[in-house]
Backbone as CSV, one residue per row, in Angstrom:
resi,resn,N_x,N_y,N_z,CA_x,CA_y,CA_z,C_x,C_y,C_z
1,MET,21.009,-65.760,84.369,21.062,-66.050,82.950,20.457,-64.878,82.173
2,PHE,21.147,-64.459,81.118,20.670,-63.343,80.298,19.490,-63.779,79.454
3,THR,18.602,-62.839,79.196,17.422,-63.148,78.397,17.618,-62.814,76.918
4,ILE,18.786,-62.257,76.561,19.099,-62.061,75.146,20.253,-62.992,74.786
5,ASP,20.422,-63.247,73.495,21.417,-64.226,73.063,22.838,-63.675,73.182
6,LYS,23.800,-64.567,73.068,25.216,-64.198,73.227,25.646,-63.168,72.185
7,LYS,25.165,-63.301,70.955,25.548,-62.349,69.910,25.128,-60.932,70.306
8,SER,23.924,-60.802,70.838,23.454,-59.481,71.263,24.295,-58.950,72.417
9,MET,24.629,-59.820,73.366,25.489,-59.403,74.487,26.860,-58.970,73.992
10,ASP,27.380,-59.682,72.996,28.679,-59.314,72.433,28.627,-57.940,71.782
11,ILE,27.549,-57.670,71.021,27.399,-56.381,70.341,27.289,-55.242,71.353
12,LEU,26.520,-55.462,72.403,26.265,-54.393,73.362,27.366,-54.223,74.401
13,PHE,28.010,-55.342,74.801,28.959,-55.291,75.911,30.279,-56.002,75.638
14,ASN,30.240,-57.318,75.477,31.444,-58.140,75.517,32.487,-57.762,74.472
15,GLU,32.044,-57.459,73.259,32.990,-57.107,72.193,32.927,-55.632,71.825
16,ALA,32.060,-54.888,72.455,31.943,-53.453,72.172,33.171,-52.726,72.718
17,ARG,33.643,-51.764,71.963,34.841,-51.024,72.348,34.630,-49.535,72.106
18,THR,35.521,-48.741,72.656,35.563,-47.318,72.352,36.492,-47.141,71.158
19,TYR,35.932,-46.657,70.065,36.712,-46.505,68.827,37.268,-45.102,68.698
20,THR,38.505,-45.031,68.219,39.136,-43.744,67.967,39.511,-43.582,66.493
21,TYR,39.366,-44.654,65.713,39.607,-44.622,64.267,38.367,-45.164,63.564
22,PHE,37.953,-44.472,62.496,36.727,-44.840,61.798,36.950,-44.963,60.300
23,GLU,36.193,-45.863,59.693,36.193,-45.998,58.235,35.508,-44.785,57.622
24,ASN,35.841,-44.515,56.363,35.226,-43.404,55.633,33.894,-43.887,55.061
25,LYS,32.892,-43.963,55.921,31.585,-44.501,55.554,30.511,-43.664,56.242
26,PRO,29.593,-43.078,55.476,28.595,-42.178,56.079,27.488,-42.931,56.817
27,ILE,26.748,-42.187,57.611,25.545,-42.672,58.287,24.374,-41.862,57.748
28,SER,23.317,-42.541,57.361,22.158,-41.824,56.818,21.401,-41.109,57.940
29,ASP,20.717,-40.049,57.570,19.922,-39.296,58.544,18.830,-40.163,59.158
30,GLU,18.321,-41.124,58.397,17.289,-42.025,58.909,17.791,-42.826,60.102
31,VAL,19.077,-43.178,60.090,19.655,-43.912,61.220,19.688,-43.029,62.463
32,PHE,19.969,-41.745,62.307,19.958,-40.836,63.453,18.557,-40.749,64.064
33,VAL,17.538,-40.730,63.200,16.160,-40.692,63.690,15.845,-41.977,64.453
34,GLN,16.249,-43.113,63.889,16.017,-44.400,64.557,16.784,-44.466,65.878
35,LEU,17.987,-43.930,65.881,18.800,-43.898,67.095,18.090,-43.105,68.187
36,TYR,17.599,-41.914,67.851,16.892,-41.124,68.865,15.604,-41.811,69.312
37,ASP,14.868,-42.374,68.359,13.606,-43.024,68.711,13.820,-44.220,69.640
38,THR,15.024,-44.768,69.654,15.358,-45.852,70.574,15.799,-45.289,71.925
39,LEU,16.731,-44.335,71.908,17.290,-43.832,73.174,16.277,-43.042,73.980
40,LYS,15.260,-42.478,73.333,14.292,-41.663,74.072,13.479,-42.486,75.069
41,LEU,13.559,-43.807,74.959,12.853,-44.683,75.884,13.635,-44.899,77.184
42,ALA,14.819,-44.300,77.284,15.638,-44.426,78.494,14.891,-43.872,79.702
43,PRO,15.109,-44.461,80.877,14.498,-43.900,82.083,15.184,-42.588,82.470
44,THR,14.379,-41.623,82.860,14.892,-40.369,83.403,14.022,-39.997,84.606
45,TYR,14.534,-39.127,85.440,13.826,-38.688,86.646,12.459,-38.137,86.247
46,ALA,11.398,-38.755,86.714,10.026,-38.335,86.437,9.784,-38.108,84.938
47,ASN,10.463,-38.919,84.118,10.317,-38.839,82.659,10.652,-37.444,82.121
48,CYS,11.632,-36.768,82.749,11.903,-35.368,82.409,12.628,-35.182,81.070
49,GLN,13.362,-36.166,80.597,14.003,-36.146,79.275,14.747,-34.837,78.962
50,PRO,15.744,-34.471,79.764,16.439,-33.209,79.514,17.495,-33.290,78.403
51,GLY,17.845,-34.493,77.960,18.899,-34.655,76.965,18.528,-34.048,75.626
52,ARG,19.508,-33.411,75.000,19.367,-32.880,73.654,20.581,-33.348,72.858
53,PHE,20.387,-33.627,71.576,21.415,-34.321,70.793,21.621,-33.608,69.464
54,ILE,22.813,-33.096,69.265,23.165,-32.419,68.026,24.085,-33.355,67.245
55,PHE,23.626,-33.823,66.084,24.414,-34.720,65.249,25.246,-33.873,64.293
56,VAL,26.511,-33.718,64.627,27.431,-32.887,63.844,28.000,-33.767,62.736
57,LYS,27.502,-33.561,61.530,27.795,-34.475,60.418,28.495,-33.783,59.251
58,SER,28.053,-32.613,58.898,28.578,-31.942,57.704,29.984,-31.402,57.960
59,PRO,30.787,-31.264,56.906,32.119,-30.652,57.072,32.039,-29.255,57.686
60,GLU,31.007,-28.507,57.328,30.862,-27.146,57.864,30.597,-27.169,59.366
61,ALA,29.750,-28.089,59.810,29.450,-28.191,61.245,30.666,-28.693,62.014
62,LYS,31.383,-29.654,61.435,32.607,-30.143,62.098,33.637,-29.022,62.226
63,ALA,33.721,-28.167,61.214,34.665,-27.044,61.261,34.328,-26.094,62.404
64,ARG,33.057,-26.015,62.774,32.657,-25.189,63.920,33.012,-25.853,65.242
65,LEU,33.003,-27.189,65.270,33.279,-27.926,66.506,34.778,-28.044,66.781
66,ILE,35.558,-28.251,65.737,36.983,-28.579,65.888,37.783,-27.561,66.707
67,PRO,37.566,-26.254,66.569,38.360,-25.315,67.378,38.174,-25.473,68.891
68,HIS,37.134,-26.162,69.307,36.835,-26.311,70.728,37.287,-27.655,71.296
69,LEU,37.980,-28.447,70.476,38.435,-29.769,70.900,39.863,-29.722,71.405
70,ASP,40.185,-30.599,72.360,41.586,-30.830,72.700,42.262,-31.427,71.473
71,GLY,43.549,-31.155,71.304,44.272,-31.565,70.101,44.133,-33.028,69.744
72,GLY,44.148,-33.912,70.742,44.070,-35.343,70.484,42.726,-35.810,69.958
73,ASN,41.710,-34.960,70.025,40.382,-35.360,69.568,40.024,-34.861,68.173
74,VAL,40.872,-34.007,67.600,40.565,-33.416,66.295,40.453,-34.490,65.221
75,ARG,41.441,-35.350,65.099,41.419,-36.392,64.061,40.217,-37.300,64.230
76,LYS,39.896,-37.636,65.466,38.765,-38.532,65.726,37.472,-37.950,65.166
77,VAL,37.252,-36.666,65.410,36.040,-36.006,64.917,36.079,-35.897,63.394
78,GLN,37.239,-35.606,62.844,37.360,-35.500,61.388,37.037,-36.830,60.707
79,GLU,37.454,-37.944,61.300,37.263,-39.257,60.688,35.885,-39.843,60.925
80,ALA,35.272,-39.563,62.059,33.972,-40.158,62.389,32.906,-39.665,61.415
81,ALA,31.923,-40.517,61.146,30.814,-40.106,60.280,30.044,-38.951,60.898
82,ALA,29.947,-38.944,62.222,29.267,-37.858,62.938,29.780,-37.814,64.370
83,THR,29.659,-36.658,64.959,29.935,-36.488,66.380,28.678,-35.928,67.016
84,VAL,28.210,-36.581,68.053,27.005,-36.122,68.735,27.425,-35.259,69.920
85,ILE,26.852,-34.068,69.978,26.974,-33.258,71.185,25.810,-33.671,72.069
86,ILE,26.120,-34.354,73.163,25.081,-34.716,74.131,24.956,-33.520,75.071
87,ALA,23.805,-32.907,75.064,23.588,-31.672,75.812,22.359,-31.815,76.699
88,SER,22.127,-30.792,77.502,20.967,-30.742,78.389,20.210,-29.449,78.135
89,ASP,18.904,-29.539,78.214,18.051,-28.369,78.108,17.902,-27.770,79.509
90,ASN,18.414,-26.554,79.704,18.391,-25.918,81.013,16.986,-25.593,81.507
91,THR,16.018,-25.585,80.610,14.629,-25.350,81.003,13.775,-26.581,80.682
92,PHE,14.369,-27.753,80.851,13.682,-29.018,80.561,12.341,-29.118,81.282
93,TYR,12.259,-28.512,82.463,11.069,-28.660,83.306,9.824,-28.019,82.699
94,LYS,9.991,-27.179,81.693,8.817,-26.584,81.041,7.991,-27.634,80.301
95,ASN,8.607,-28.774,80.003,7.889,-29.865,79.340,7.223,-30.816,80.329
96,MET,7.416,-30.581,81.614,6.927,-31.542,82.603,5.405,-31.747,82.592
97,PRO,4.594,-30.708,82.374,3.150,-30.975,82.347,2.760,-32.012,81.287
98,ARG,3.484,-32.018,80.173,3.199,-32.992,79.108,3.856,-34.335,79.390
99,LEU,5.109,-34.308,79.881,5.881,-35.546,80.052,5.546,-36.292,81.338
100,PHE,5.093,-35.559,82.344,4.750,-36.170,83.631,3.462,-35.539,84.150
101,PRO,2.316,-35.936,83.579,1.051,-35.299,83.945,0.497,-35.739,85.294
102,HIS,1.272,-36.555,86.018,0.785,-37.128,87.277,0.942,-36.195,88.476
103,GLY,1.669,-35.110,88.302,1.905,-34.194,89.411,2.570,-32.930,88.902
104,ASP,2.685,-31.918,89.743,3.235,-30.626,89.345,4.750,-30.593,89.542
105,MET,5.466,-31.292,88.668,6.927,-31.316,88.753,7.543,-30.008,88.264
106,MET,6.866,-29.301,87.375,7.411,-28.049,86.870,7.618,-27.059,88.005
107,SER,6.644,-26.919,88.872,6.776,-25.985,90.005,7.897,-26.410,90.942
108,LEU,8.030,-27.707,91.147,9.100,-28.216,92.006,10.456,-27.787,91.475
109,PHE,10.699,-27.992,90.175,12.004,-27.644,89.595,12.202,-26.135,89.518
110,GLU,11.157,-25.387,89.210,11.280,-23.925,89.143,11.631,-23.342,90.505
111,SER,11.115,-23.955,91.565,11.357,-23.431,92.911,12.648,-23.962,93.536
112,ASN,13.278,-24.931,92.888,14.492,-25.539,93.447,15.533,-25.717,92.336
113,PRO,16.222,-24.629,91.954,17.196,-24.695,90.864,18.309,-25.718,91.099
114,LYS,18.706,-25.912,92.361,19.763,-26.890,92.659,19.298,-28.300,92.310
115,LEU,18.077,-28.634,92.666,17.525,-29.937,92.311,17.388,-30.066,90.798
116,ALA,16.894,-29.021,90.150,16.729,-29.050,88.691,18.063,-29.306,88.002
117,GLN,19.123,-28.641,88.460,20.464,-28.818,87.874,20.940,-30.255,88.072
118,HIS,20.755,-30.783,89.258,21.179,-32.159,89.557,20.414,-33.159,88.686
119,VAL,19.112,-33.006,88.614,18.283,-33.924,87.827,18.634,-33.818,86.343
120,MET,18.842,-32.598,85.862,19.182,-32.390,84.460,20.474,-33.119,84.098
121,PHE,21.499,-32.943,84.927,22.784,-33.577,84.644,22.675,-35.103,84.738
122,GLN,22.088,-35.586,85.797,21.967,-37.021,86.022,21.180,-37.693,84.885
123,SER,20.058,-37.122,84.541,19.205,-37.749,83.529,19.779,-37.629,82.128
124,SER,20.459,-36.521,81.811,21.059,-36.421,80.477,22.239,-37.372,80.338
125,CYS,22.929,-37.652,81.442,23.988,-38.682,81.402,23.390,-40.047,81.090
126,LEU,22.268,-40.363,81.728,21.583,-41.621,81.429,21.202,-41.687,79.957
127,GLN,20.651,-40.600,79.432,20.252,-40.596,78.034,21.455,-40.733,77.115
128,GLY,22.582,-40.131,77.478,23.799,-40.287,76.687,24.297,-41.718,76.685
129,ALA,24.202,-42.390,77.836,24.605,-43.795,77.911,23.691,-44.660,77.045
130,TYR,22.400,-44.365,77.071,21.475,-45.102,76.216,21.740,-44.824,74.744
131,LEU,22.188,-43.627,74.404,22.576,-43.337,73.023,23.659,-44.308,72.576
132,ILE,24.649,-44.535,73.416,25.734,-45.458,73.071,25.196,-46.859,72.860
133,MET,24.336,-47.326,73.751,23.792,-48.674,73.626,22.906,-48.804,72.390
134,ALA,22.088,-47.787,72.127,21.222,-47.818,70.945,22.062,-47.800,69.670
135,ALA,23.125,-46.996,69.654,23.998,-46.946,68.477,24.635,-48.308,68.220
136,ARG,25.117,-48.950,69.269,25.700,-50.291,69.111,24.662,-51.271,68.574
137,ALA,23.439,-51.203,69.088,22.376,-52.103,68.636,22.039,-51.873,67.166
138,LEU,22.267,-50.651,66.679,22.015,-50.331,65.270,23.219,-50.604,64.382
139,GLY,24.268,-51.199,64.943,25.435,-51.554,64.138,26.484,-50.471,64.019
140,LEU,26.360,-49.427,64.813,27.353,-48.350,64.796,28.381,-48.579,65.893
141,ASP,29.549,-48.009,65.694,30.583,-48.008,66.726,30.656,-46.610,67.321
142,CYS,31.072,-46.528,68.576,31.036,-45.276,69.326,32.405,-44.926,69.885
143,GLY,32.624,-43.642,70.005,33.817,-43.127,70.663,33.439,-41.977,71.569
144,PRO,32.848,-42.265,72.746,32.506,-41.179,73.660,33.762,-40.485,74.173
145,MET,33.674,-39.179,74.399,34.865,-38.461,74.841,34.510,-37.154,75.527
146,GLY,35.409,-36.777,76.425,35.432,-35.432,76.971,36.447,-34.686,76.112
147,GLY,37.364,-34.004,76.726,38.440,-33.387,75.947,37.965,-32.307,74.996
148,PHE,37.113,-31.402,75.508,36.668,-30.271,74.695,36.329,-29.114,75.629
149,ASN,36.295,-27.928,75.060,35.970,-26.728,75.818,34.453,-26.567,75.796
150,SER,33.815,-26.952,76.880,32.358,-26.930,76.952,31.802,-25.522,76.758
151,ALA,32.431,-24.548,77.366,31.945,-23.169,77.219,32.025,-22.719,75.769
152,GLY,33.099,-23.107,75.076,33.241,-22.754,73.664,32.206,-23.435,72.794
153,VAL,31.956,-24.720,73.058,30.931,-25.461,72.310,29.566,-24.838,72.561
154,ASP,29.281,-24.502,73.820,27.982,-23.914,74.148,27.798,-22.570,73.438
155,LYS,28.828,-21.753,73.418,28.735,-20.450,72.758,28.535,-20.608,71.255
156,GLU,29.213,-21.603,70.673,29.127,-21.819,69.222,27.803,-22.426,68.794
157,PHE,27.339,-23.432,69.537,26.162,-24.183,69.111,24.881,-23.796,69.846
158,PHE,25.000,-23.214,71.034,23.817,-22.863,71.836,23.933,-21.424,72.332
159,PRO,24.053,-20.463,71.421,24.310,-19.075,71.851,23.189,-18.464,72.685
160,ASP,21.989,-19.031,72.622,20.905,-18.487,73.431,20.977,-18.947,74.887
161,GLY,21.914,-19.859,75.203,22.129,-20.298,76.578,21.110,-21.292,77.099
162,LYS,20.231,-21.772,76.234,19.181,-22.685,76.703,19.672,-24.117,76.885
163,TRP,20.705,-24.488,76.157,21.251,-25.844,76.268,22.690,-25.765,76.753
164,THR,23.144,-26.841,77.408,24.510,-26.927,77.924,25.101,-28.268,77.518
165,SER,26.295,-28.247,76.946,26.935,-29.501,76.516,27.369,-30.326,77.718
166,ASN,27.309,-31.637,77.555,27.682,-32.584,78.608,28.925,-33.355,78.168
167,PHE,28.789,-34.158,77.106,29.941,-34.846,76.530,29.709,-35.066,75.054
168,LEU,30.725,-35.552,74.364,30.657,-35.807,72.928,30.749,-37.303,72.677
169,CYS,30.198,-37.734,71.551,30.323,-39.142,71.172,30.460,-39.240,69.658
170,ASN,31.600,-39.737,69.205,31.794,-39.998,67.786,31.021,-41.250,67.399
171,LEU,30.424,-41.230,66.222,29.689,-42.369,65.697,30.211,-42.717,64.309
172,GLY,30.202,-43.994,63.994,30.614,-44.426,62.664,30.845,-45.918,62.650
173,TYR,31.731,-46.319,61.755,32.081,-47.724,61.605,33.563,-47.840,61.946
174,GLY,33.819,-48.358,63.128,35.169,-48.369,63.673,36.118,-49.298,62.940
175,MET,37.390,-48.940,62.996,38.446,-49.765,62.395,38.978,-50.707,63.473
176,LYS,38.551,-51.954,63.409,38.970,-52.942,64.414,40.480,-53.145,64.423
177,SER,41.112,-52.996,63.258,42.561,-53.210,63.165,43.346,-52.186,63.977
178,LYS,42.720,-51.075,64.332,43.407,-50.005,65.081,43.136,-50.077,66.587
179,LEU,42.368,-51.072,67.028,42.081,-51.199,68.454,43.294,-51.740,69.203
180,HIS,43.550,-51.215,70.370,44.559,-51.795,71.251,43.868,-52.824,72.139
181,PRO,44.599,-53.677,72.814,43.938,-54.642,73.708,43.072,-53.920,74.739
182,ARG,41.989,-54.566,75.125,41.075,-53.961,76.095,41.801,-53.705,77.415
183,ASP,41.613,-52.519,77.954,42.213,-52.184,79.246,41.533,-52.983,80.363
184,PRO,42.231,-53.192,81.475,41.661,-53.965,82.584,40.415,-53.293,83.159
185,ARG,39.589,-54.098,83.790,38.417,-53.612,84.500,38.515,-54.065,85.955
186,LEU,37.938,-53.300,86.856,37.895,-53.714,88.254,37.028,-54.958,88.385
187,ASN,37.407,-55.852,89.294,36.569,-57.031,89.514,35.442,-56.692,90.489
188,PHE,34.523,-57.622,90.657,33.333,-57.405,91.475,33.704,-56.974,92.886
189,GLU,34.655,-57.659,93.485,35.022,-57.378,94.881,35.593,-55.978,95.061
190,GLU,36.220,-55.435,94.034,36.800,-54.091,94.116,35.731,-53.005,93.945
191,ALA,34.705,-53.297,93.157,33.762,-52.258,92.777,32.385,-52.381,93.400
192,CYS,32.109,-53.518,94.023,30.742,-53.771,94.481,30.700,-54.268,95.915
193,LYS,29.559,-54.058,96.534,29.273,-54.644,97.840,27.835,-55.133,97.811
194,ILE,27.597,-56.255,98.428,26.243,-56.736,98.647,25.983,-56.587,100.124
195,ILE,24.996,-55.784,100.497,24.764,-55.543,101.937,23.345,-55.910,102.328
């Protein structure tokens, strides 16, 4: 039995959808701050928090992003109130003494770049997923997407090479009338095992 009410489950899961059409309605900067203050509580490997979030909101910033999108994603970004570049900090481990004072994780990651890369990607994906859940809880609709030239986005938005883009997520107020029926999902027996 769930410990939150049905309405909350509907907002977060049951009725939540991936939106590709958005109303012409802005999101205040205060909501972005609240969104981050919620998602930052997501679990990450040793509390490493490698995720970085660029809220692309202004027409000028969108104009910088659009050349790096696959054609089918241009309209979505143009219509959404904002598009978040979910990225990773390639030197996230420099914050480890502050974020994880229980042990010397910084030395571990500095001495093992393969592990650092794996942890960075895994944990920033978790933080991106929590961004979606936090946005839904705040009454926003989401349209997460790939379909972009990551190298181009990185060169445009992170020219110093310190951050690397992971995926994009459009945010706004979705147009329910433009939703198609929900696509099928795998059932428990197809996707899970209890051993």
